[in-house]
BASEKOL-206493 format. One record per residue (C-alpha): residue number from 1; residue in one letter; x, y, z negated. Coordinates in nm, 2 decimals. Layout:
    n  res      xx      yy      zz
  NUM    A       X       Y       Z
...
//
This chain:
    n  res      xx      yy      zz
    1    M    2.18   20.95   13.10
    2    S    1.90   20.77   13.29
    3    G    1.63   20.77   13.00
    4    D    1.57   20.40   13.11
    5    T    1.59   20.08   12.87
    6    D    1.92   19.92   12.81
    7    L    1.89   19.60   13.00
    8    A    2.26   19.52   12.99
    9    A    2.22   19.49   12.58
   10    V    1.97   19.20   12.64
   11    G    2.17   19.06   12.92
   12    A    2.49   19.07   12.68
   13    L    2.30   18.89   12.40
   14    V    2.15   18.61   12.64
   15    G    2.49   18.57   12.86
   16    D    2.70   18.37   12.62
   17    R    2.67   18.00   12.68
   18    V    2.65   17.92   12.29
   19    R    2.39   18.18   12.23
   20    A    2.19   18.07   12.54
   21    A    2.20   17.70   12.41
   22    F    2.07   17.82   12.07
   23    L    1.78   18.01   12.24
   24    L    1.68   17.72   12.46
   25    R    1.69   17.50   12.15
   26    M    1.47   17.73   11.97
   27    L    1.21   17.79   12.28
   28    G    1.01   17.51   12.12
   29    G    0.88   17.73   11.88
   30    G    0.96   17.58   11.55
   31    P    1.22   17.67   11.31
   32    V    1.57   17.51   11.35
   33    G    1.84   17.51   11.11
   34    A    2.17   17.66   11.16
   35    S    2.36   17.32   11.15
   36    D    2.14   17.16   11.39
   37    L    2.21   17.46   11.64
   38    A    2.58   17.44   11.58
   39    S    2.59   17.06   11.63
   40    G    2.36   17.08   11.94
   41    A    2.60   17.35   12.09
   42    G    2.92   17.17   11.98
   43    V    3.05   17.46   11.77
   44    S    3.17   17.53   11.41
   45    A    2.93   17.64   11.15
   46    S    3.13   17.96   11.12
   47    L    3.10   18.05   11.50
   48    A    2.73   17.96   11.50
   49    S    2.68   18.21   11.20
   50    A    2.85   18.49   11.41
   51    H    2.66   18.43   11.73
   52    L    2.32   18.39   11.51
   53    R    2.40   18.73   11.34
   54    R    2.42   18.89   11.70
   55    L    2.08   18.73   11.79
   56    L    1.93   18.86   11.49
   57    D    2.08   19.20   11.50
   58    G    1.94   19.22   11.87
   59    G    1.59   19.13   11.76
   60    L    1.58   18.81   11.96
   61    V    1.55   18.58   11.68
   62    T    1.41   18.59   11.31
   63    V    1.55   18.39   11.01
   64    E    1.38   18.24   10.70
   65    R    1.47   18.07   10.39
   66    E    1.39   17.71   10.29
   67    G    1.56   17.65    9.98
   68    R    1.94   17.69   10.07
   69    R    1.87   17.64   10.44
   70    R    1.84   17.90   10.69
   71    L    1.60   17.85   10.95
   72    Y    1.58   18.04   11.28
   73    R    1.33   18.07   11.54
   74    I    1.24   18.30   11.85
   75    A    1.13   18.64   11.74
   76    S    0.82   18.65   11.95
   77    V    0.62   18.54   12.24
   78    E    0.76   18.81   12.47
   79    V    1.10   18.67   12.40
   80    A    1.01   18.36   12.50
   81    E    0.83   18.45   12.81
   82    M    1.14   18.64   12.91
   83    L    1.35   18.33   12.85
   84    E    1.12   18.12   13.05
   85    A    1.13   18.36   13.32
   86    M    1.51   18.37   13.33
   87    Q    1.50   17.99   13.35
   88    A    1.31   18.00   13.68
   89    L    1.63   18.21   13.82
   90    A    1.90   18.02   13.68
   91    P    2.08   17.74   13.83
   92    A    2.06   17.40   13.68
   93    T    2.34   17.27   13.44
   94    P    2.53   17.00   13.58
   95    V    2.42   16.64   13.46
   96    T    2.73   16.44   13.38
   97    S    2.56   16.12   13.22
   98    L    2.27   15.90   13.26
   99    R    2.14   16.02   12.91
  100    G    2.16   16.38   13.03
  101    A    1.98   16.29   13.36
  102    N    1.70   16.10   13.16
  103    G    1.68   16.41   12.92
  104    R    1.62   16.65   13.18
  105    R    1.35   16.42   13.36
  106    R    1.17   16.40   13.02
  107    L    1.18   16.77   12.97
  108    R    1.04   16.85   13.29
  109    R    0.75   16.62   13.23
  110    A    0.64   16.78   12.90
  111    R    0.78   17.03   12.67
  112    L    0.67   17.33   12.45
  113    C    0.75   17.68   12.58
  114    Y    0.75   17.85   12.24
  115    D    0.39   17.77   12.14
  116    H    0.21   17.63   12.47
  117    L    0.24   17.37   12.69
  118    A    0.49   17.34   12.99
  119    G    0.64   17.13   13.25
  120    V    0.42   16.88   13.46
  121    L    0.19   16.85   13.17
  122    G    0.14   17.22   13.13
  123    V    0.08   17.26   13.49
  124    A   -0.18   16.98   13.52
  125    V   -0.36   17.10   13.22
  126    T   -0.38   17.45   13.36
  127    E   -0.54   17.30   13.69
  128    G   -0.76   17.08   13.49
  129    L   -0.89   17.39   13.30
  130    V   -0.96   17.58   13.62
  131    D   -1.13   17.25   13.76
  132    R   -1.38   17.24   13.48
  133    A   -1.44   17.63   13.48
  134    V   -1.26   17.69   13.15
  135    L   -1.07   17.93   13.35
  136    G   -1.15   18.13   13.65
  137    P   -0.97   18.07   14.01
  138    D   -0.75   18.35   13.93
  139    R   -0.66   18.19   13.58
  140    L   -0.69   18.55   13.45
  141    A   -1.03   18.54   13.32
  142    L   -1.21   18.25   13.13
  143    G   -1.45   18.06   13.35
  144    A   -1.84   17.99   13.31
  145    R   -1.79   17.68   13.11
  146    A   -1.52   17.79   12.88
  147    E   -1.71   17.78   12.56
  148    P   -1.85   17.44   12.58
  149    V   -1.54   17.26   12.73
  150    L   -1.32   17.43   12.48
  151    A   -1.54   17.33   12.19
  152    E   -1.48   16.95   12.28
  153    V   -1.13   17.00   12.13
  154    G   -1.21   17.24   11.85
  155    I   -1.12   17.55   12.03
  156    E   -1.38   17.86   11.97
  157    V   -1.39   18.12   12.25
  158    A   -1.51   18.39   12.00
  159    W   -1.20   18.33   11.82
  160    L   -0.99   18.36   12.11
  161    V   -1.17   18.68   12.20
  162    A   -1.16   18.86   11.88
  163    A   -0.77   18.77   11.81
  164    P   -0.51   19.05   11.87
  165    R   -0.32   18.85   12.09
  166    P   -0.44   18.84   12.45
  167    A   -0.66   18.52   12.53
  168    L   -0.50   18.47   12.85
  169    R   -0.15   18.51   12.99
  170    E    0.03   18.32   13.26
  171    C    0.37   18.20   13.28
  172    T    0.57   18.06   13.58
  173    D    0.69   17.73   13.50
  174    W    1.07   17.69   13.56
  175    T    1.07   17.35   13.67
  176    E    0.75   17.31   13.88
  177    R    0.76   17.68   14.01
  178    R    0.38   17.70   13.94
  179    P    0.19   17.88   13.67
  180    H    0.08   17.74   13.35
  181    V   -0.16   17.90   13.09
  182    S   -0.01   18.07   12.78
  183    G   -0.13   18.35   12.55
  184    G   -0.39   18.27   12.28
  185    L   -0.55   17.98   12.50
  186    G   -0.22   17.82   12.58
  187    A   -0.11   17.83   12.22
  188    A   -0.47   17.68   12.11
  189    V   -0.46   17.40   12.36
  190    A   -0.10   17.31   12.25
  191    T   -0.20   17.31   11.88
  192    A   -0.51   17.09   11.97
  193    F   -0.29   16.84   12.15
  194    L   -0.04   16.80   11.86
  195    D   -0.32   16.81   11.59
  196    R   -0.48   16.50   11.78
  197    R   -0.14   16.34   11.85
  198    W   -0.20   16.36   12.21
  199    V    0.16   16.47   12.23
  200    V    0.44   16.45   11.98
  201    P    0.75   16.63   11.94
  202    R    1.08   16.46   12.06
  203    P    1.32   16.50   11.78
  204    G    1.59   16.74   11.84
  205    S    1.43   16.87   12.14
  206    R    1.16   17.11   12.28
  207    G    1.05   16.81   12.49
  208    L    0.71   16.63   12.41
  209    D    0.60   16.27   12.47
  210    V    0.25   16.20   12.58
  211    T    0.09   15.91   12.39
  212    V   -0.14   15.65   12.51
  213    D   -0.41   15.84   12.32
  214    G   -0.32   16.17   12.48
  215    A   -0.32   16.03   12.83
  216    A   -0.67   15.89   12.76
  217    G   -0.79   16.21   12.61
  218    L   -0.64   16.42   12.88
  219    E   -0.86   16.21   13.13
  220    G   -1.16   16.22   12.94
  221    W   -1.14   16.59   12.87
  222    L   -1.02   16.76   13.19
  223    G   -1.03   16.46   13.43
  224    V   -0.63   16.47   13.46
  225    R   -0.46   16.14   13.55
  226    L   -0.11   16.19   13.46
  227    L   -0.02   15.88   13.64
  228    E   -0.17   16.00   13.96
  229    Q    0.03   16.32   13.94
  230    P    0.31   16.30   14.21
  231    A    0.53   16.53   14.00
  232    W    0.50   16.32   13.69
  233    R    0.60   16.00   13.88
  234    D    0.88   16.20   14.04
  235    S    1.02   16.27   13.69
  236    A    0.98   15.92   13.57
//
């Protein structure tokens, strides 16, 4: 025995197409019903239940009850970050319809990665935080103007620093191949955007739509003009 970790056990859980589809659907962070997962993956309720049991036993998801419904979600931010990192290495699935192509472009534009912003929007927000000195140039420490700039959207630096979760972490965005901020700050920024309806969740997806107020708010807060982002136009 090597005494090392059993990486193959995690690989086996993720390495099934149905379970992978479930995990990607749950990567938006919110709870998802078993019937919704089954429908999205095109499998029966009984087969979905068997796959979900394996994910539960493997510690990749958790379940909660809401009346008679069983709602599933990603077990932790560490699981979400693992999946995002794997996506950066995985080949793209073939697109066989206009609807699929449109869905992929919209997912690239703006989405949730568990509890923080990702896609073109997430990368643009991260760069805007650097430009306004909320983040240092290396994105690994808070910058000189973090407190007043974050207060503009109701985020308290003292709360971020005191929380048990690391305030700053960085993910490599799987569509943009560039970093976006995660950790406590990434979650707080995403919550602020959702609370202000600068972004709204897209039904049945972890994708987000940026509202008119959101585009204006982002420009006013961080000076980011989404329509001037080449990647935003490329994904239109």
